[in-house]
C-alpha positions, 0 to 999 in steps of 0.5 A, spaced: 500 500 500 502 506 498 504 511 503 498 517 504 501 524 505 496 526 510 498 534 509 495 533 502 489 530 504 483 535 503 480 534 510 474 538 509 472 534 503 473 527 507 469 530 512 463 532 507 464 525 504 463 521 511 457 526 513 453 523 507 454 516 510 451 517 517 444 514 519 443 520 524 441 526 521 442 533 524 435 537 526 433 543 523 431 549 526 423 547 526 425 541 530 429 544 535 424 549 536 419 543 538 424 540 543 427 546 546 424 546 553 426 538 553 433 540 551 434 545 556 431 541 562 436 535 560 442 539 559 441 544 564 444 540 570 449 536 565 456 535 568 458 537 561 458 545 563 462 544 569 468 540 565 467 545 559 468 551 564 474 548 568 477 547 561 475 554 558 478 558 565 473 564 563 476 571 564 472 577 567 474 582 562 472 577 556 467 578 551 464 572 548 461 569 542 457 563 543 455 560 536 449 555 537 448 557 544 441 553 544 438 555 551 444 558 554 447 552 557 453 555 557 451 562 556 448 563 563 453 560 567 458 564 563 455 571 564 457 571 571 464 570 569 465 574 563 464 582 561 459 580 556 456 575 551 453 574 544 449 568 544 446 566 537 442 560 535 437 559 529 432 556 534 427 562 536 424 558 542 432 556 544 433 564 544 426 565 548 428 560 553 435 563 554 432 570 555 427 568 560 432 565 564 437 571 564 431 575 566 430 571 572 437 571 574 438 578 573 443 577 567 444 584 563 450 582 559 447 577 554 445 579 547 441 574 543 441 573 535 437 569 531 441 567 526 445 561 523 452 559 521 450 561 514 447 567 515 451 574 515 453 575 522 456 582 520 449 584 517 446 582 524 451 586 528 455 581 531 463 583 531 469 580 533 469 578 540 475 576 545 473 569 545 469 565 540 466 558 542 461 553 538 459 548 544 457 541 540 454 546 535 457 544 529 451 541 525 453 545 519 454 543 511 461 546 510 466 545 516 471 549 514 467 555 512 464 554 519 471 554 522 474 560 518 467 564 520 468 563 527 476 564 527 474 571 524 470 573 530 475 571 535 481 576 537 484 571 543 481 564 543 477 559 539 474 553 542 469 548 539 467 541 542 466 536 537 464 528 538 469 523 540 466 516 536 459 516 537 458 522 541 452 523 545 449 517 542 448 510 545 450 505 540 447 500 545 440 503 545 441 503 537 442 496 537 436 494 542 432 498 538 434 495 531 436 501 528 443 501 525 448 507 527 453 510 523 455 516 526 459 520 521 466 524 522 468 526 529 473 530 532 479 527 528 477 530 521 476 537 525 483 537 528 486 535 522 482 540 518 484 546 523 491 544 523 491 544 515 488 551 516 495 553 519 493 553 526 496 549 532 490 546 536 490 544 543 486 538 545 483 536 551 477 531 553 470 532 556 468 525 559 461 524 561 458 520 567 457 513 567 451 514 572 445 518 571 440 519 576 432 520 573 426 522 577 422 516 574 423 511 568 419 516 564 424 521 565 429 517 563 426 514 557 425 521 554 432 523 555 433 517 550 428 518 545 431 524 542 436 520 539 431 517 534 427 520 529 419 518 529 420 511 533 414 507 533 411 503 538 415 497 538 421 501 538 419 505 544 418 498 547 424 495 546 428 502 548 424 501 555 426 494 556 433 496 554 433 502 559 430 497 565 436 492 563 441 497 565 438 501 571 437 501 578 430 502 581 430 506 588 425 506 593 422 513 591 421 511 584 427 514 581 432 510 577 439 510 576 441 509 569 448 505 568 451 507 561 456 502 558 458 508 553 458 515 556 459 520 551 466 523 550 467 530 547 473 533 544 475 540 547 479 543 541 482 550 542 486 555 538 489 562 538 487 565 532 493 570 531 498 564 531 497 562 524 503 558 521 503 562 515 504 568 519 509 565 523 513 563 517 513 569 514 516 573 520 522 568 521 524 569 514 
């Protein structure tokens, strides 16, 4: 077999090709509008937030752009630690939940923008920030275009989180339901693309908990159903049986789900000013 020159690979094209093969398709804005309330409830207490913020190490002087902010999963806890936040999302319902929670907490330094990755951010009045983040929100058609846009809006630091392997999807749940799971490209493509773009990405990992506690079986079921588009009655029954097989029932009716494959996220960061071409030019 001929040796492959990794530097000559088009990682954006490879990412696009791998993306077409995945079985789980990204949701559109209307889908997220419908799921906004349930998503906000599911993510608000996740250990992901604590681990992300620990790696981010926010500074009080920062202005932060949160692209794909959802219901404020990170924007809300970040608001108390930074100077200001611009939170953008293509789901109006997500932004409405964020605004309601910000008002309830008397957070006045969050500005919301109803727009997508494909929209003109300059037209929306979104300028450069000290830090730009895209947390679990790179469901885009062109990865390189999204990374270029995000980097152009940051002065000091860019942070994204991307899937490792199956990401938030549980392969055992898919097997139990009887659906195939091809997850598509993960962080390996992304970090190679960032490097190919001339940056020096730093890599960390966010490993989520194996055990998750739910108030009852129905809450646990709902937390898994989001993985499956339009499940029928038989699939819901199979999923319910699967959850019972990996859960511990407590006297108060609550349950603990023991996950064999907890999600792992790649925390990738880079300095937008440290571009390889600029470094080479200065050294000539």
